[in-house]
C-alpha positions in Angstrom: 23.5 -6.5 23.1 23.4 -9.7 21.2 24.8 -10.7 17.8 23.0 -13.2 15.7 24.9 -14.9 13.0 22.7 -16.1 10.2 24.2 -16.8 6.8 27.2 -14.6 7.6 24.9 -11.6 8.3 25.3 -10.0 11.7 22.4 -8.4 13.4 23.0 -6.3 16.5 20.1 -6.1 18.9 19.8 -3.6 21.7 17.1 -4.5 24.2 14.3 -3.7 24.6 13.5 -3.8 20.9 10.6 -4.5 18.6 10.6 -8.1 17.2 8.5 -9.7 14.5 7.5 -13.4 14.4 5.9 -14.8 11.3 3.4 -17.5 12.3 1.7 -20.1 10.1 -1.4 -22.0 11.2 -4.3 -23.8 9.7 -6.8 -21.0 10.6 -6.7 -17.5 12.0 -8.9 -18.2 15.0 -6.6 -21.0 16.2 -3.5 -18.8 15.7 -5.1 -16.0 17.7 -5.9 -18.4 20.5 -2.3 -19.6 20.5 -1.0 -16.1 20.7 -3.3 -15.4 23.7 -2.2 -18.6 25.4 1.5 -17.6 25.0 1.6 -13.8 25.6 -1.7 -13.3 27.4 -2.6 -9.6 27.3 0.9 -8.4 26.5 0.8 -5.5 24.0 1.3 -6.7 20.4 0.2 -6.1 16.8 -1.1 -9.0 14.7 -1.4 -8.5 11.0 -2.4 -10.8 8.2 0.4 -11.8 5.9 -1.1 -14.2 3.4 -3.1 -17.4 2.8 -1.6 -20.4 1.1 -2.6 -21.1 -2.5 -5.1 -23.8 -1.6 -6.3 -21.9 1.5 -5.1 -24.6 3.8 -2.8 -22.3 5.8 -2.8 -18.7 7.0 0.3 -16.7 7.8 0.3 -13.7 10.1 2.9 -11.3 11.6 3.2 -10.8 15.3 5.0 -7.7 16.3 5.8 -6.9 19.9 8.4 -5.5 22.3 10.9 -8.0 23.6 12.8 -7.1 26.8 15.9 -9.3 26.4 17.3 -12.4 24.6 15.6 -14.8 27.0 12.2 -13.1 26.5 12.6 -13.2 22.7 13.6 -16.9 22.8 11.0 -17.9 25.3 8.2 -16.5 23.2 9.6 -18.1 20.0 9.8 -21.5 21.7 6.4 -21.3 23.3 4.8 -20.3 20.0 6.7 -23.0 18.1 5.5 -25.7 20.6 1.8 -24.6 20.6 -0.4 -27.2 19.0 -2.3 -24.6 16.9 0.8 -23.2 15.3 2.4 -25.1 12.4 5.6 -23.0 12.0 7.3 -19.9 13.5 9.8 -17.9 11.4 
């Protein structure tokens, strides 16, 4: 179990658990390629969140099972560093 302290809110995680990453990219196809590059064929659910007002960015939710803290952080860092992804929340 891990405790995350964000703005004095405590979140207790018991692994494995479902985790959601919000991803922002310039286009959906580039974002989908980045996800494939990072998690390969691992089971996941990708849903559209929204497009920016000017249509320059697309945001999507990636939901998947993470097995432990290292797994969750590895995926986060790998997505964050991918050239096709602008931001990971």
